[in-house]
N, C-alpha and C positions, 0 to 999 in steps of 0.2 A: 547720216551722221546721228549719233545718239546725244540727246541733251540730258544731262544728269543733274539732279538737285544737290546742293551743297549746304553744309551746316557750318556756321561760324563757331570755331572752337576756342580761339584765344585772340586777344588783342594786347600787344606790348607797346606801351606808349613811351616814346623817347623825348628827349628835349625838343626836338622838332619832328613832328610826324609820328606815325604809328605803324606797326607791322601787324597785319591781320593774317590769321591762319584759318583756311577753310578746308574741310575734309569732305570727301564724297566716296561713295561705294559704287563699284562696277559689278554687275551681275552677269554671268555668262548667258548667252543665248545660243541655242543649238550646240552647247558644249564648247563655245569659243567667246573670248572677250573681244570687244570691238577694237578696231584699229584707230578710230578717231572719235573723240568725244568733245562736247562743248559745255562749259559751265557759264551759265547766265546770271544776271542779277548782281553784277559786281558794281561798286561805286564809280562814279565818273572821276572822282578825285584820285584814283589810284595812279601811281607812277608806272607807266608801261614798262620801263626798264627794270623795274624791281620784281617783275613776275618770275616766280619759281614754282616748280612742281616736282614731286618725287613720289615714288611708290613706297608705301609703308608696309603693306601686307599684300601678298599676291603670289602667283606661280613664278617660278624661276624663268628668267628671260623676259619678263615684263618690264620694260623701261619707257620713260618719256623721251621720245626722240626729238620732238619739236614742240615749241609753245609760242603761240601768237596771240596778241591782243586784238580784239575786234569790238564791235558795238552790238548792243542788244536793244532793239526798238520794240517796245510793248505798246500795241495799239489799245485804245479804250475798248471796253466790252461793247458788244452790239447793242444799240439802243432799242427800246421797246416803242419808240416814237411812231414808226409806221403802223404798227398794230393798234396803238391808242388813237392814231388819227383816223383810221377806218372805223374804230368804235365810236369816235366822236361824230363822224358823218352818219353812221347808223342811228345814233341817238337823236341827232337833228331831224333825220327823216322820220323817225318814230314820233317825235313830238309834233311835227307838221301834220302827220296823218291823223293823230288824235285831236289835234286842234280843228282840223277840217271837219271831222265827224262831229265834234261837239258844237261847232257853229251850225252845222246842218240841222242837228236835233233842236237847238234853240230856235232856229228860224221856223221849224215845223210847229214847235210849241206856241210861238207867237201867232202863227197863222191859224192854229186851232182856237186860240183864245179870241180871235176875231170872228169866229163863227157864231153869230147870235141871230136868233130868229127876228124877222122884220114883219111888221103888220102891212097887209096890202093896202094900197091907197084906196080911199073911199071915192067912188064916183058920184058926181053931183046928180042929185035926184034919185038915187038908189039907196035902199036901206043898207046899213052896215053889214059887212060880210061876217060870216061865222068864223071864229078863230080855229085854225087847224091844230087842235090840242095834241092829237096823236103824233103829228109830224114834229111838233115842237118838243114833245117829250122824247121822241126817238133821236132827235138832233142833240139834245142835252145829254142823253145816255151815251151816245157815240162820242161826243166831245170828252166826257168825263173818263171814259175807258181809254181813249187814245192819249189823253193828257197823263193819266196814271202811268201808262207804259213808257211814254216818252220822258217823263220826269224821272223814272227809275233809270232809264238809259242815261239821262243827263248826269245823275249822281255818280254812276259808274264811270262815265267818261271824265268827269271832273277829277275823280280819284286817279284815273289813269294819266290825266294831264299833269297832276302834281308829281306823280312818280316819274314821268317822262322829263319834267322840268328838272327834278333833282338829279336824275341820271345824266342829263345834258350838262348840268353845272359841274358834276363830279368829273366827267370826261374832259371838260374844258380845263379844270384845274390840273388834271393829270397830264394833259398835253403841255400846259404851261410849265409844270415842274420838270418834265422831261426835256423840253426845249431849253430851259435855263441850265439844267445839268449838262446837256450836250454842248452848250456854248462854252462852258469852262472846262470840259473834259478834253484833254489833249493826249497825244502819244507821249509816252515817257521814254527817256533815253538812258541806258545803262551801258556799262562796259561788260565784256565777255572774254573768256579765254578759250582758245581752240587748241586742244592737246592732240598731238599725233603720237600714238603708242607703237611699240614693236609688236604688232599683231597683224591679223588675229592669232591669238594664242589659245591653245586648248586648255580649258580649265574646268574644274568641277565645282569650285567654290567662288565666293566673292573675293574681289580685290579692293583694297582701301588705298586711296591716294590723298595727298595733301597739296593744297595750292596756297602759296604765300604771295603777298603783295604789300607794298607800302602806300599809305595815303598821307597826304598833306592835310593841314588844318587842325591837327590834334597835337597837344603838347602837355607836359606836366611841369610844374614849377614848385621847387622845394623851398621851405622856410623853416627857420630854426629860432626857437625862443628859449633863452637861458635865463632862469630866475635863481638868484643867489640871495641869502640873507646877509645881514650886515657883518655877521661873524666870518662869512666866506668859508665856513667849514664844509658845507655841503649845499647842493642845489638841485634844480630840476631842469633837465634839457628836454624841451618839447619839439618834436619833429613833425612837420605837416607838409603834405604834398597835395596840390590841387591839379586835377586832370581837366583840361579845358579843350573844347572843340570850337572851331570858328564857325562852322555851319551845321545846322540841324540835319541836312541831307547826309553829310559824312558820318555823323553820329548814328543815324538810323541804319546806315549801310553797315557800320561796324557793330551795331547792337548795343549802343550806349544810349542813355536818356539824353535829352537836349541840355538840361542844366549841367554845369560843371560838378564833378564829384571831388571830394576831398578825403584824405586819409591822414590820420594824426596818431602819434604815439608819444609816450613820455618815458624818460629814463632818469633815474636819480644818480647823481654823481657826488663823489667826495673829493675834497682837496687833498 
């Protein structure tokens, strides 16, 4: 079954309710028009007994044999939450790995700073021992070189730690936003029309069909304002009509804005 898009062409507002007219075009496939089509996205407020459909343009023999109302359930779009959840877990693992490396380097720096030369204990009755200057200088040079390398690693790891922390915070906010959006996103329910045509019919060009239905919740109210001077020789008759809808959902389905609309006109009259 082919699902065809439709366009709202006109809305005629009556004292109670409105008549909506939608048009759609059928294009042939493999030289034939389909035998069954479906029009989705109709308002829930439509009166099922008011559904009408007719062929406006098309090949001879193309008729609407049957028309049935049905429902159109539109599921919310697939959420990006699973992918963001995996990204959050990867960010947590990356931060943990950087933190472990940074702590290891800091512990090595602390251990190197504790490497200081000590004087040998002097034995009683013996002259003082000669200080091992060469060994002390070698130890100092080794400590300085190792500290310089480890401190450079510490600076780089601190930068990586800040970047990983920011990335983790970003992923957490993203998951929170998607979770909040998913909690309020629900499936939407519309009405639909299922048309059975006298087909398949051979056709070389498009066919244009019209679908009509009535909706409740819309009305128009006329008002009249007659202004006359004291002489009663002539006056002004002002006519005004307010188009009102009871629900925003009905208005959006018919293509109107939510607030009421008004039309007014004036006519001069003589006695």
